[in-house]
All heavy atoms as TSV, in Angstrom:
chain	resi	resn	atom	element	x	y	z
A	1	MET	N	N	-55.970	36.360	19.022
A	1	MET	CA	C	-55.323	35.216	19.627
A	1	MET	C	C	-54.299	34.577	18.700
A	1	MET	O	O	-53.354	34.006	19.148
A	1	MET	CB	C	-56.367	34.155	20.002
A	1	MET	CG	C	-57.038	34.337	21.314
A	1	MET	SD	S	-55.866	33.939	22.490
A	1	MET	CE	C	-56.266	33.887	24.015
A	2	ASP	N	N	-54.503	34.669	17.379
A	2	ASP	CA	C	-53.586	34.041	16.446
A	2	ASP	C	C	-52.179	34.611	16.554
A	2	ASP	O	O	-51.209	33.910	16.345
A	2	ASP	CB	C	-54.093	34.185	15.007
A	2	ASP	CG	C	-55.313	33.321	14.753
A	2	ASP	OD1	O	-55.473	32.340	15.493
A	2	ASP	OD2	O	-56.094	33.639	13.833
A	3	SER	N	N	-52.072	35.895	16.889
A	3	SER	CA	C	-50.747	36.504	17.002
A	3	SER	C	C	-49.990	35.961	18.210
A	3	SER	O	O	-48.773	36.029	18.262
A	3	SER	CB	C	-50.868	38.025	17.097
A	3	SER	OG	O	-51.586	38.366	18.273
A	4	ASN	N	N	-50.677	35.396	19.182
A	4	ASN	CA	C	-50.023	34.832	20.352
A	4	ASN	C	C	-49.544	33.404	20.134
A	4	ASN	O	O	-48.717	32.911	20.874
A	4	ASN	CB	C	-50.953	34.862	21.569
A	4	ASN	CG	C	-51.203	36.266	22.077
A	4	ASN	OD1	O	-50.392	37.158	21.840
A	4	ASN	ND2	N	-52.312	36.466	22.745
A	5	GLU	N	N	-50.058	32.731	19.158
A	5	GLU	CA	C	-49.687	31.333	18.933
A	5	GLU	C	C	-48.204	31.133	18.651
A	5	GLU	O	O	-47.588	30.264	19.246
A	5	GLU	CB	C	-50.537	30.734	17.815
A	5	GLU	CG	C	-51.938	30.413	18.269
A	5	GLU	CD	C	-52.748	29.747	17.186
A	5	GLU	OE1	O	-52.179	28.909	16.471
A	5	GLU	OE2	O	-53.936	30.060	17.057
A	6	PRO	N	N	-47.559	31.909	17.778
A	6	PRO	CA	C	-46.131	31.701	17.546
A	6	PRO	C	C	-45.305	31.879	18.808
A	6	PRO	O	O	-44.355	31.161	19.051
A	6	PRO	CB	C	-45.761	32.754	16.497
A	6	PRO	CG	C	-47.042	33.034	15.790
A	6	PRO	CD	C	-48.099	32.887	16.836
A	7	ASP	N	N	-45.699	32.845	19.654
A	7	ASP	CA	C	-44.968	33.051	20.892
A	7	ASP	C	C	-45.077	31.839	21.804
A	7	ASP	O	O	-44.108	31.438	22.440
A	7	ASP	CB	C	-45.482	34.293	21.630
A	7	ASP	CG	C	-45.164	35.573	20.879
A	7	ASP	OD1	O	-44.193	35.564	20.099
A	7	ASP	OD2	O	-45.894	36.569	21.066
A	8	SER	N	N	-46.260	31.244	21.875
A	8	SER	CA	C	-46.432	30.089	22.745
A	8	SER	C	C	-45.658	28.887	22.220
A	8	SER	O	O	-45.193	28.066	22.980
A	8	SER	CB	C	-47.909	29.750	22.912
A	8	SER	OG	O	-48.456	29.339	21.680
A	9	LYS	N	N	-45.496	28.782	20.916
A	9	LYS	CA	C	-44.725	27.674	20.350
A	9	LYS	C	C	-43.238	27.853	20.605
A	9	LYS	O	O	-42.501	26.898	20.737
A	9	LYS	CB	C	-44.979	27.556	18.849
A	9	LYS	CG	C	-46.354	27.029	18.517
A	9	LYS	CD	C	-46.542	26.911	17.032
A	9	LYS	CE	C	-47.940	26.413	16.714
A	9	LYS	NZ	N	-48.195	26.346	15.280
A	10	GLU	N	N	-42.779	29.110	20.668
A	10	GLU	CA	C	-41.364	29.374	20.886
A	10	GLU	C	C	-40.973	29.258	22.349
A	10	GLU	O	O	-39.808	29.109	22.670
A	10	GLU	CB	C	-41.008	30.759	20.351
A	10	GLU	CG	C	-41.063	30.821	18.840
A	10	GLU	CD	C	-40.725	32.194	18.310
A	10	GLU	OE1	O	-40.246	33.040	19.092
A	10	GLU	OE2	O	-40.935	32.411	17.120
A	11	CYS	N	N	-41.933	29.338	23.236
A	11	CYS	CA	C	-41.657	29.264	24.658
A	11	CYS	C	C	-41.317	27.823	25.030
A	11	CYS	O	O	-42.112	26.913	24.850
A	11	CYS	CB	C	-42.862	29.748	25.452
A	11	CYS	SG	S	-42.551	29.782	27.216
A	12	LEU	N	N	-40.132	27.621	25.547
A	12	LEU	CA	C	-39.665	26.287	25.909
A	12	LEU	C	C	-39.428	26.247	27.408
A	12	LEU	O	O	-38.779	27.124	27.965
A	12	LEU	CB	C	-38.359	25.977	25.165
A	12	LEU	CG	C	-37.769	24.604	25.360
A	12	LEU	CD1	C	-38.664	23.559	24.705
A	12	LEU	CD2	C	-36.391	24.539	24.753
A	13	THR	N	N	-39.970	25.250	28.050
A	13	THR	CA	C	-39.767	25.100	29.486
A	13	THR	C	C	-38.910	23.869	29.751
A	13	THR	O	O	-38.725	23.023	28.879
A	13	THR	CB	C	-41.109	24.939	30.225
A	13	THR	OG1	O	-41.720	23.726	29.789
A	13	THR	CG2	C	-42.034	26.109	29.956
A	14	VAL	N	N	-38.426	23.771	30.951
A	14	VAL	CA	C	-37.606	22.629	31.348
A	14	VAL	C	C	-38.395	21.331	31.213
A	14	VAL	O	O	-37.851	20.296	30.832
A	14	VAL	CB	C	-37.095	22.812	32.797
A	14	VAL	CG1	C	-36.357	21.586	33.271
A	14	VAL	CG2	C	-36.201	24.031	32.892
A	15	ALA	N	N	-39.681	21.404	31.481
A	15	ALA	CA	C	-40.521	20.212	31.390
A	15	ALA	C	C	-40.611	19.692	29.955
A	15	ALA	O	O	-40.861	18.514	29.730
A	15	ALA	CB	C	-41.914	20.515	31.923
A	16	ASP	N	N	-40.385	20.573	28.995
A	16	ASP	CA	C	-40.469	20.182	27.585
A	16	ASP	C	C	-39.223	19.429	27.104
A	16	ASP	O	O	-39.249	18.777	26.075
A	16	ASP	CB	C	-40.665	21.411	26.698
A	16	ASP	CG	C	-41.975	22.114	26.987
A	16	ASP	OD1	O	-42.931	21.436	27.414
A	16	ASP	OD2	O	-42.043	23.342	26.786
A	17	VAL	N	N	-38.130	19.558	27.829
A	17	VAL	CA	C	-36.861	18.962	27.406
A	17	VAL	C	C	-36.505	17.830	28.358
A	17	VAL	O	O	-36.608	17.961	29.567
A	17	VAL	CB	C	-35.740	20.029	27.406
A	17	VAL	CG1	C	-34.418	19.424	26.951
A	17	VAL	CG2	C	-36.109	21.210	26.531
A	18	ASP	N	N	-36.059	16.723	27.780
A	18	ASP	CA	C	-35.625	15.583	28.592
A	18	ASP	C	C	-34.235	15.882	29.135
A	18	ASP	O	O	-33.246	15.799	28.418
A	18	ASP	CB	C	-35.608	14.310	27.749
A	18	ASP	CG	C	-35.154	13.094	28.536
A	18	ASP	OD1	O	-35.149	13.152	29.783
A	18	ASP	OD2	O	-34.797	12.090	27.909
A	19	ILE	N	N	-34.172	16.266	30.413
A	19	ILE	CA	C	-32.892	16.628	31.005
A	19	ILE	C	C	-32.588	15.761	32.228
A	19	ILE	O	O	-32.059	16.225	33.219
A	19	ILE	CB	C	-32.849	18.115	31.387
A	19	ILE	CG1	C	-34.022	18.471	32.299
A	19	ILE	CG2	C	-32.814	19.000	30.168
A	19	ILE	CD1	C	-33.890	19.806	32.953
A	20	ASP	N	N	-32.915	14.506	32.138
A	20	ASP	CA	C	-32.688	13.589	33.246
A	20	ASP	C	C	-31.243	13.095	33.213
A	20	ASP	O	O	-30.962	11.943	32.892
A	20	ASP	CB	C	-33.675	12.423	33.163
A	20	ASP	CG	C	-33.590	11.514	34.365
A	20	ASP	OD1	O	-33.140	11.980	35.426
A	20	ASP	OD2	O	-33.979	10.346	34.247
A	21	PHE	N	N	-30.304	14.005	33.533
A	21	PHE	CA	C	-28.884	13.663	33.491
A	21	PHE	C	C	-28.334	13.313	34.874
A	21	PHE	O	O	-27.339	12.608	34.977
A	21	PHE	CB	C	-28.037	14.832	32.982
A	21	PHE	CG	C	-28.520	15.450	31.727
A	21	PHE	CD1	C	-28.645	16.808	31.637
A	21	PHE	CD2	C	-28.843	14.686	30.627
A	21	PHE	CE1	C	-29.082	17.411	30.484
A	21	PHE	CE2	C	-29.281	15.266	29.466
A	21	PHE	CZ	C	-29.412	16.646	29.394
A	22	LEU	N	N	-28.964	13.848	35.905
A	22	LEU	CA	C	-28.405	13.742	37.243
A	22	LEU	C	C	-28.147	12.310	37.686
A	22	LEU	O	O	-27.087	12.010	38.235
A	22	LEU	CB	C	-29.335	14.433	38.239
A	22	LEU	CG	C	-28.725	15.475	39.154
A	22	LEU	CD1	C	-27.686	16.307	38.502
A	22	LEU	CD2	C	-29.773	16.277	39.832
A	23	THR	N	N	-29.082	11.432	37.422
A	23	THR	CA	C	-28.922	10.032	37.807
A	23	THR	C	C	-27.721	9.414	37.109
A	23	THR	O	O	-26.919	8.713	37.731
A	23	THR	CB	C	-30.184	9.230	37.461
A	23	THR	OG1	O	-31.306	9.857	38.076
A	23	THR	CG2	C	-30.078	7.805	37.934
A	24	LEU	N	N	-27.580	9.695	35.838
A	24	LEU	CA	C	-26.477	9.133	35.065
A	24	LEU	C	C	-25.133	9.700	35.524
A	24	LEU	O	O	-24.157	8.961	35.664
A	24	LEU	CB	C	-26.698	9.420	33.578
A	24	LEU	CG	C	-25.962	8.557	32.584
A	24	LEU	CD1	C	-26.089	7.075	32.894
A	24	LEU	CD2	C	-26.494	8.813	31.187
A	25	ILE	N	N	-25.087	10.990	35.806
A	25	ILE	CA	C	-23.855	11.608	36.304
A	25	ILE	C	C	-23.477	11.000	37.653
A	25	ILE	O	O	-22.313	10.687	37.908
A	25	ILE	CB	C	-24.013	13.135	36.409
A	25	ILE	CG1	C	-24.137	13.736	35.005
A	25	ILE	CG2	C	-22.851	13.765	37.166
A	25	ILE	CD1	C	-24.529	15.188	34.984
A	26	TYR	N	N	-24.471	10.807	38.501
A	26	TYR	CA	C	-24.229	10.196	39.811
A	26	TYR	C	C	-23.658	8.779	39.648
A	26	TYR	O	O	-22.699	8.411	40.330
A	26	TYR	CB	C	-25.530	10.168	40.618
A	26	TYR	CG	C	-25.394	9.471	41.945
A	26	TYR	CD1	C	-24.782	10.096	43.016
A	26	TYR	CD2	C	-25.869	8.170	42.123
A	26	TYR	CE1	C	-24.643	9.461	44.238
A	26	TYR	CE2	C	-25.741	7.520	43.332
A	26	TYR	CZ	C	-25.123	8.172	44.389
A	26	TYR	OH	O	-24.976	7.528	45.587
A	27	GLU	N	N	-24.242	8.002	38.738
A	27	GLU	CA	C	-23.760	6.637	38.508
A	27	GLU	C	C	-22.318	6.631	38.014
A	27	GLU	O	O	-21.518	5.780	38.422
A	27	GLU	CB	C	-24.653	5.924	37.496
A	27	GLU	CG	C	-26.015	5.573	38.026
A	27	GLU	CD	C	-26.922	4.974	36.963
A	27	GLU	OE1	O	-26.455	4.705	35.835
A	27	GLU	OE2	O	-28.111	4.765	37.258
A	28	ILE	N	N	-21.966	7.567	37.166
A	28	ILE	CA	C	-20.591	7.656	36.656
A	28	ILE	C	C	-19.633	7.963	37.795
A	28	ILE	O	O	-18.595	7.305	37.945
A	28	ILE	CB	C	-20.484	8.717	35.542
A	28	ILE	CG1	C	-21.245	8.260	34.299
A	28	ILE	CG2	C	-19.022	9.000	35.197
A	28	ILE	CD1	C	-21.447	9.331	33.259
A	29	ILE	N	N	-19.985	8.937	38.605
A	29	ILE	CA	C	-19.116	9.317	39.730
A	29	ILE	C	C	-18.965	8.162	40.711
A	29	ILE	O	O	-17.851	7.866	41.163
A	29	ILE	CB	C	-19.658	10.584	40.429
A	29	ILE	CG1	C	-19.528	11.779	39.482
A	29	ILE	CG2	C	-18.907	10.851	41.737
A	29	ILE	CD1	C	-20.236	13.023	39.949
A	30	ARG	N	N	-20.069	7.509	41.038
A	30	ARG	CA	C	-20.006	6.369	41.968
A	30	ARG	C	C	-19.154	5.232	41.393
A	30	ARG	O	O	-18.393	4.601	42.115
A	30	ARG	CB	C	-21.416	5.853	42.282
A	30	ARG	CG	C	-22.250	6.791	43.103
A	30	ARG	CD	C	-21.733	6.978	44.495
A	30	ARG	NE	N	-21.834	5.701	45.193
A	30	ARG	CZ	C	-21.169	5.411	46.289
A	30	ARG	NH1	N	-20.366	6.280	46.834
A	30	ARG	NH2	N	-21.306	4.237	46.856
A	31	SER	N	N	-19.279	4.992	40.110
A	31	SER	CA	C	-18.490	3.932	39.485
A	31	SER	C	C	-17.004	4.249	39.549
A	31	SER	O	O	-16.182	3.363	39.787
A	31	SER	CB	C	-18.906	3.742	38.027
A	31	SER	OG	O	-20.234	3.304	37.945
A	32	ILE	N	N	-16.666	5.508	39.342
A	32	ILE	CA	C	-15.259	5.908	39.408
A	32	ILE	C	C	-14.748	5.773	40.840
A	32	ILE	O	O	-13.628	5.294	41.062
A	32	ILE	CB	C	-15.076	7.346	38.885
A	32	ILE	CG1	C	-15.350	7.377	37.383
A	32	ILE	CG2	C	-13.678	7.871	39.193
A	32	ILE	CD1	C	-15.437	8.761	36.790
A	33	GLU	N	N	-15.561	6.164	41.797
A	33	GLU	CA	C	-15.162	6.048	43.202
A	33	GLU	C	C	-14.953	4.598	43.607
A	33	GLU	O	O	-14.058	4.282	44.380
A	33	GLU	CB	C	-16.222	6.665	44.111
A	33	GLU	CG	C	-16.261	8.166	44.077
A	33	GLU	CD	C	-17.372	8.731	44.942
A	33	GLU	OE1	O	-18.309	7.983	45.310
A	33	GLU	OE2	O	-17.314	9.929	45.244
A	34	LYS	N	N	-15.790	3.697	43.086
A	34	LYS	CA	C	-15.735	2.283	43.462
A	34	LYS	C	C	-14.690	1.502	42.676
A	34	LYS	O	O	-14.426	0.348	42.994
A	34	LYS	CB	C	-17.095	1.623	43.237
A	34	LYS	CG	C	-18.150	2.062	44.208
A	34	LYS	CD	C	-19.443	1.342	43.920
A	34	LYS	CE	C	-20.516	1.719	44.891
A	34	LYS	NZ	N	-21.769	1.001	44.641
A	35	GLU	N	N	-14.118	2.117	41.662
A	35	GLU	CA	C	-13.179	1.399	40.805
A	35	GLU	C	C	-12.074	0.775	41.646
A	35	GLU	O	O	-11.395	1.439	42.422
A	35	GLU	CB	C	-12.578	2.355	39.770
A	35	GLU	CG	C	-11.842	1.655	38.684
A	35	GLU	CD	C	-11.437	2.589	37.564
A	35	GLU	OE1	O	-11.914	3.721	37.510
A	35	GLU	OE2	O	-10.628	2.157	36.752
A	36	SER	N	N	-11.921	-0.521	41.498
A	36	SER	CA	C	-10.948	-1.247	42.312
A	36	SER	C	C	-9.546	-1.143	41.716
A	36	SER	O	O	-9.360	-0.745	40.574
A	36	SER	CB	C	-11.352	-2.707	42.429
A	36	SER	OG	O	-11.182	-3.358	41.193
A	37	HIS	N	N	-8.618	-1.569	42.507
A	37	HIS	CA	C	-7.230	-1.570	42.057
A	37	HIS	C	C	-6.836	-2.920	41.481
A	37	HIS	O	O	-5.715	-3.100	41.019
A	37	HIS	CB	C	-6.306	-1.187	43.214
A	37	HIS	CG	C	-6.589	0.190	43.734
A	37	HIS	ND1	N	-6.277	1.324	43.038
A	37	HIS	CD2	C	-7.181	0.614	44.882
A	37	HIS	CE1	C	-6.638	2.384	43.717
A	37	HIS	NE2	N	-7.204	1.974	44.848
A	38	ASP	N	N	-7.751	-3.859	41.516
A	38	ASP	CA	C	-7.523	-5.176	40.938
A	38	ASP	C	C	-7.595	-5.058	39.417
A	38	ASP	O	O	-8.616	-4.694	38.858
A	38	ASP	CB	C	-8.574	-6.159	41.461
A	38	ASP	CG	C	-8.365	-7.574	40.960
A	38	ASP	OD1	O	-7.282	-7.864	40.408
A	38	ASP	OD2	O	-9.289	-8.394	41.124
A	39	SER	N	N	-6.515	-5.385	38.743
A	39	SER	CA	C	-6.451	-5.178	37.292
A	39	SER	C	C	-7.419	-6.062	36.516
A	39	SER	O	O	-7.867	-5.693	35.434
A	39	SER	CB	C	-5.026	-5.376	36.779
A	39	SER	OG	O	-4.534	-6.640	37.151
A	40	SER	N	N	-7.792	-7.217	37.052
A	40	SER	CA	C	-8.745	-8.079	36.346
A	40	SER	C	C	-10.148	-7.471	36.341
A	40	SER	O	O	-10.895	-7.630	35.386
A	40	SER	CB	C	-8.768	-9.476	36.959
A	40	SER	OG	O	-9.243	-9.438	38.284
A	41	GLN	N	N	-10.515	-6.789	37.392
A	41	GLN	CA	C	-11.825	-6.148	37.473
A	41	GLN	C	C	-11.806	-4.744	36.872
A	41	GLN	O	O	-12.832	-4.227	36.450
A	41	GLN	CB	C	-12.284	-6.048	38.925
A	41	GLN	CG	C	-12.648	-7.374	39.542
A	41	GLN	CD	C	-13.134	-7.206	40.969
A	41	GLN	OE1	O	-12.974	-6.149	41.567
A	41	GLN	NE2	N	-13.714	-8.258	41.521
A	42	LYS	N	N	-10.629	-4.151	36.829
A	42	LYS	CA	C	-10.511	-2.767	36.379
A	42	LYS	C	C	-10.966	-2.596	34.929
A	42	LYS	O	O	-11.619	-1.616	34.587
A	42	LYS	CB	C	-9.068	-2.288	36.540
A	42	LYS	CG	C	-8.912	-0.813	36.496
A	42	LYS	CD	C	-7.524	-0.400	36.933
A	42	LYS	CE	C	-7.497	1.093	37.137
A	42	LYS	NZ	N	-6.312	1.537	37.815
A	43	THR	N	N	-10.656	-3.555	34.075
A	43	THR	CA	C	-11.048	-3.462	32.668
A	43	THR	C	C	-12.561	-3.454	32.526
A	43	THR	O	O	-13.119	-2.630	31.805
A	43	THR	CB	C	-10.450	-4.632	31.869
A	43	THR	OG1	O	-9.043	-4.610	32.021
A	43	THR	CG2	C	-10.810	-4.549	30.416
A	44	THR	N	N	-13.224	-4.355	33.215
A	44	THR	CA	C	-14.686	-4.424	33.155
A	44	THR	C	C	-15.307	-3.153	33.708
A	44	THR	O	O	-16.249	-2.608	33.125
A	44	THR	CB	C	-15.201	-5.638	33.950
A	44	THR	OG1	O	-14.583	-6.812	33.439
A	44	THR	CG2	C	-16.702	-5.774	33.844
A	45	GLN	N	N	-14.793	-2.675	34.820
A	45	GLN	CA	C	-15.328	-1.454	35.417
A	45	GLN	C	C	-15.101	-0.252	34.504
A	45	GLN	O	O	-15.978	0.597	34.365
A	45	GLN	CB	C	-14.691	-1.215	36.786
A	45	GLN	CG	C	-15.145	-2.212	37.828
A	45	GLN	CD	C	-14.361	-2.117	39.117
A	45	GLN	OE1	O	-13.223	-1.658	39.129
A	45	GLN	NE2	N	-14.971	-2.570	40.200
A	46	SER	N	N	-13.955	-0.190	33.869
A	46	SER	CA	C	-13.670	0.912	32.946
A	46	SER	C	C	-14.609	0.880	31.752
A	46	SER	O	O	-15.061	1.928	31.272
A	46	SER	CB	C	-12.219	0.841	32.459
A	46	SER	OG	O	-11.336	1.095	33.511
A	47	GLN	N	N	-14.927	-0.313	31.280
A	47	GLN	CA	C	-15.864	-0.441	30.166
A	47	GLN	C	C	-17.263	0.017	30.585
A	47	GLN	O	O	-17.960	0.681	29.815
A	47	GLN	CB	C	-15.906	-1.881	29.662
A	47	GLN	CG	C	-14.650	-2.302	28.935
A	47	GLN	CD	C	-14.630	-3.784	28.595
A	47	GLN	OE1	O	-15.414	-4.565	29.132
A	47	GLN	NE2	N	-13.721	-4.177	27.716
A	48	ASP	N	N	-17.662	-0.343	31.797
A	48	ASP	CA	C	-18.969	0.094	32.310
A	48	ASP	C	C	-19.032	1.619	32.420
A	48	ASP	O	O	-20.031	2.232	32.049
A	48	ASP	CB	C	-19.249	-0.533	33.681
A	48	ASP	CG	C	-19.498	-2.029	33.602
A	48	ASP	OD1	O	-19.790	-2.534	32.495
A	48	ASP	OD2	O	-19.395	-2.693	34.655
A	49	ILE	N	N	-17.963	2.214	32.922
A	49	ILE	CA	C	-17.913	3.668	33.052
A	49	ILE	C	C	-17.956	4.315	31.671
A	49	ILE	O	O	-18.689	5.288	31.456
A	49	ILE	CB	C	-16.651	4.107	33.827
A	49	ILE	CG1	C	-16.745	3.638	35.286
A	49	ILE	CG2	C	-16.468	5.625	33.764
A	49	ILE	CD1	C	-15.458	3.770	36.072
A	50	SER	N	N	-17.220	3.762	30.735
A	50	SER	CA	C	-17.218	4.303	29.368
A	50	SER	C	C	-18.611	4.229	28.756
A	50	SER	O	O	-19.048	5.164	28.074
A	50	SER	CB	C	-16.229	3.542	28.485
A	50	SER	OG	O	-14.917	3.740	28.930
A	51	GLN	N	N	-19.315	3.141	28.997
A	51	GLN	CA	C	-20.673	2.993	28.477
A	51	GLN	C	C	-21.605	4.044	29.075
A	51	GLN	O	O	-22.429	4.638	28.374
A	51	GLN	CB	C	-21.205	1.585	28.770
A	51	GLN	CG	C	-22.580	1.320	28.211
A	51	GLN	CD	C	-22.626	1.402	26.691
A	51	GLN	OE1	O	-21.681	1.029	26.009
A	51	GLN	NE2	N	-23.713	1.898	26.171
A	52	LYS	N	N	-21.459	4.301	30.365
A	52	LYS	CA	C	-22.299	5.305	31.022
A	52	LYS	C	C	-21.988	6.709	30.496
A	52	LYS	O	O	-22.892	7.525	30.326
A	52	LYS	CB	C	-22.110	5.240	32.534
A	52	LYS	CG	C	-22.746	4.006	33.147
A	52	LYS	CD	C	-22.511	3.931	34.628
A	52	LYS	CE	C	-23.088	2.618	35.160
A	52	LYS	NZ	N	-22.833	2.450	36.583
A	53	VAL	N	N	-20.720	6.969	30.219
A	53	VAL	CA	C	-20.340	8.267	29.661
A	53	VAL	C	C	-20.937	8.434	28.269
A	53	VAL	O	O	-21.425	9.508	27.913
A	53	VAL	CB	C	-18.802	8.435	29.641
A	53	VAL	CG1	C	-18.383	9.654	28.838
A	53	VAL	CG2	C	-18.253	8.520	31.057
A	54	LEU	N	N	-20.938	7.364	27.485
A	54	LEU	CA	C	-21.555	7.418	26.155
A	54	LEU	C	C	-23.058	7.671	26.258
A	54	LEU	O	O	-23.632	8.435	25.469
A	54	LEU	CB	C	-21.294	6.122	25.388
A	54	LEU	CG	C	-19.858	5.898	24.915
A	54	LEU	CD1	C	-19.700	4.497	24.320
A	54	LEU	CD2	C	-19.455	6.950	23.901
A	55	GLU	N	N	-23.708	7.043	27.230
A	55	GLU	CA	C	-25.142	7.270	27.448
A	55	GLU	C	C	-25.402	8.728	27.818
A	55	GLU	O	O	-26.366	9.337	27.330
A	55	GLU	CB	C	-25.663	6.360	28.562
A	55	GLU	CG	C	-25.756	4.903	28.189
A	55	GLU	CD	C	-26.178	4.037	29.372
A	55	GLU	OE1	O	-27.041	4.477	30.167
A	55	GLU	OE2	O	-25.649	2.924	29.501
A	56	LEU	N	N	-24.549	9.287	28.680
A	56	LEU	CA	C	-24.691	10.689	29.069
A	56	LEU	C	C	-24.521	11.592	27.855
A	56	LEU	O	O	-25.297	12.528	27.653
A	56	LEU	CB	C	-23.671	11.047	30.152
A	56	LEU	CG	C	-23.651	12.509	30.597
A	56	LEU	CD1	C	-25.001	12.916	31.175
A	56	LEU	CD2	C	-22.530	12.738	31.595
A	57	ASN	N	N	-23.526	11.310	27.047
A	57	ASN	CA	C	-23.291	12.102	25.837
A	57	ASN	C	C	-24.503	12.052	24.905
A	57	ASN	O	O	-24.918	13.066	24.348
A	57	ASN	CB	C	-22.037	11.600	25.130
A	57	ASN	CG	C	-21.602	12.522	24.024
A	57	ASN	OD1	O	-21.827	13.721	24.084
A	57	ASN	ND2	N	-20.980	11.958	23.004
A	58	LYS	N	N	-25.098	10.874	24.776
A	58	LYS	CA	C	-26.279	10.712	23.929
A	58	LYS	C	C	-27.446	11.541	24.465
A	58	LYS	O	O	-28.144	12.224	23.708
A	58	LYS	CB	C	-26.661	9.233	23.863
A	58	LYS	CG	C	-27.828	8.928	22.975
A	58	LYS	CD	C	-28.119	7.437	22.944
A	58	LYS	CE	C	-29.357	7.119	22.142
A	58	LYS	NZ	N	-29.680	5.691	22.154
A	59	LYS	N	N	-27.654	11.507	25.788
A	59	LYS	CA	C	-28.740	12.281	26.396
A	59	LYS	C	C	-28.510	13.783	26.217
A	59	LYS	O	O	-29.444	14.535	25.941
A	59	LYS	CB	C	-28.880	11.953	27.879
A	59	LYS	CG	C	-29.640	10.680	28.142
A	59	LYS	CD	C	-30.022	10.631	29.608
A	59	LYS	CE	C	-31.032	9.558	29.830
A	59	LYS	NZ	N	-32.390	10.030	29.708
A	60	LEU	N	N	-27.269	14.215	26.358
A	60	LEU	CA	C	-26.957	15.637	26.168
A	60	LEU	C	C	-27.221	16.064	24.728
A	60	LEU	O	O	-27.771	17.139	24.479
A	60	LEU	CB	C	-25.504	15.920	26.550
A	60	LEU	CG	C	-25.174	15.854	28.039
A	60	LEU	CD1	C	-23.673	15.925	28.252
A	60	LEU	CD2	C	-25.871	16.963	28.792
A	61	ASN	N	N	-26.842	15.230	23.787
A	61	ASN	CA	C	-27.094	15.534	22.374
A	61	ASN	C	C	-28.588	15.587	22.077
A	61	ASN	O	O	-29.047	16.440	21.318
A	61	ASN	CB	C	-26.402	14.523	21.461
A	61	ASN	CG	C	-24.911	14.738	21.400
A	61	ASN	OD1	O	-24.418	15.846	21.620
A	61	ASN	ND2	N	-24.174	13.688	21.109
A	62	GLN	N	N	-29.363	14.678	22.675
A	62	GLN	CA	C	-30.813	14.687	22.481
A	62	GLN	C	C	-31.416	15.980	23.031
A	62	GLN	O	O	-32.299	16.570	22.406
A	62	GLN	CB	C	-31.454	13.478	23.163
A	62	GLN	CG	C	-31.189	12.169	22.455
A	62	GLN	CD	C	-31.694	10.966	23.247
A	62	GLN	OE1	O	-31.979	11.052	24.426
A	62	GLN	NE2	N	-31.779	9.827	22.572
A	63	ALA	N	N	-30.935	16.417	24.185
A	63	ALA	CA	C	-31.444	17.659	24.775
A	63	ALA	C	C	-31.091	18.845	23.885
A	63	ALA	O	O	-31.910	19.739	23.672
A	63	ALA	CB	C	-30.874	17.852	26.177
A	64	ARG	N	N	-29.872	18.855	23.351
A	64	ARG	CA	C	-29.472	19.934	22.435
A	64	ARG	C	C	-30.380	19.974	21.212
A	64	ARG	O	O	-30.778	21.043	20.759
A	64	ARG	CB	C	-28.028	19.736	21.983
A	64	ARG	CG	C	-27.012	20.141	22.995
A	64	ARG	CD	C	-25.599	20.069	22.402
A	64	ARG	NE	N	-24.641	20.034	23.470
A	64	ARG	CZ	C	-23.892	18.989	23.797
A	64	ARG	NH1	N	-23.955	17.871	23.092
A	64	ARG	NH2	N	-23.050	19.047	24.793
A	65	GLU	N	N	-30.687	18.793	20.668
A	65	GLU	CA	C	-31.550	18.723	19.500
A	65	GLU	C	C	-32.953	19.236	19.823
A	65	GLU	O	O	-33.548	19.949	19.032
A	65	GLU	CB	C	-31.626	17.290	18.977
A	65	GLU	CG	C	-30.376	16.813	18.296
A	65	GLU	CD	C	-30.413	15.346	17.927
A	65	GLU	OE1	O	-31.487	14.722	18.041
A	65	GLU	OE2	O	-29.366	14.828	17.507
A	66	GLN	N	N	-33.465	18.876	20.986
A	66	GLN	CA	C	-34.792	19.327	21.383
A	66	GLN	C	C	-34.835	20.848	21.493
A	66	GLN	O	O	-35.796	21.483	21.066
A	66	GLN	CB	C	-35.211	18.710	22.709
A	66	GLN	CG	C	-35.531	17.236	22.613
A	66	GLN	CD	C	-35.832	16.613	23.967
A	66	GLN	OE1	O	-35.450	17.150	25.003
A	66	GLN	NE2	N	-36.497	15.492	23.960
A	67	VAL	N	N	-33.783	21.413	22.038
A	67	VAL	CA	C	-33.739	22.862	22.211
A	67	VAL	C	C	-33.544	23.557	20.863
A	67	VAL	O	O	-34.195	24.542	20.564
A	67	VAL	CB	C	-32.622	23.269	23.205
A	67	VAL	CG1	C	-32.423	24.775	23.217
A	67	VAL	CG2	C	-32.951	22.747	24.588
A	68	SER	N	N	-32.674	23.020	20.019
A	68	SER	CA	C	-32.397	23.669	18.733
A	68	SER	C	C	-33.575	23.556	17.776
A	68	SER	O	O	-33.785	24.439	16.949
A	68	SER	CB	C	-31.139	23.092	18.098
A	68	SER	OG	O	-31.346	21.753	17.712
A	69	ILE	N	N	-34.362	22.512	17.866
A	69	ILE	CA	C	-35.549	22.366	17.018
A	69	ILE	C	C	-36.574	23.429	17.381
A	69	ILE	O	O	-37.232	23.999	16.526
A	69	ILE	CB	C	-36.170	20.952	17.159
A	69	ILE	CG1	C	-35.260	19.929	16.485
A	69	ILE	CG2	C	-37.565	20.891	16.577
A	69	ILE	CD1	C	-35.656	18.496	16.732
A	70	THR	N	N	-36.681	23.709	18.658
A	70	THR	CA	C	-37.664	24.681	19.136
A	70	THR	C	C	-37.269	26.097	18.740
A	70	THR	O	O	-38.107	26.907	18.405
A	70	THR	CB	C	-37.805	24.591	20.672
A	70	THR	OG1	O	-38.142	23.236	20.983
A	70	THR	CG2	C	-38.902	25.483	21.159
A	71	TYR	N	N	-35.969	26.383	18.769
A	71	TYR	CA	C	-35.536	27.743	18.466
A	71	TYR	C	C	-34.936	27.843	17.139
A	71	TYR	O	O	-34.417	27.543	16.387
A	71	TYR	CB	C	-34.555	28.243	19.527
A	71	TYR	CG	C	-35.256	28.519	20.826
A	71	TYR	CD1	C	-35.150	27.657	21.904
A	71	TYR	CD2	C	-36.058	29.639	20.957
A	71	TYR	CE1	C	-35.806	27.923	23.097
A	71	TYR	CE2	C	-36.712	29.904	22.151
A	71	TYR	CZ	C	-36.574	29.043	23.191
A	71	TYR	OH	O	-37.222	29.306	24.369
């Protein structure tokens, strides 16, 4: 059984990695679709979209780290 242990540690499943990106991607797309043409609101909306993109980038980097640590 000991020879099987390294194989089980190397096996990575989707459940093992935090890949909850879909909600964040959806929010980014919806925010872009809703972006108004009013210049006073546009700055705030652009900042919100930028923040969501940064959050997505952070989640993607975390997932990469989880995968690279395993392999």
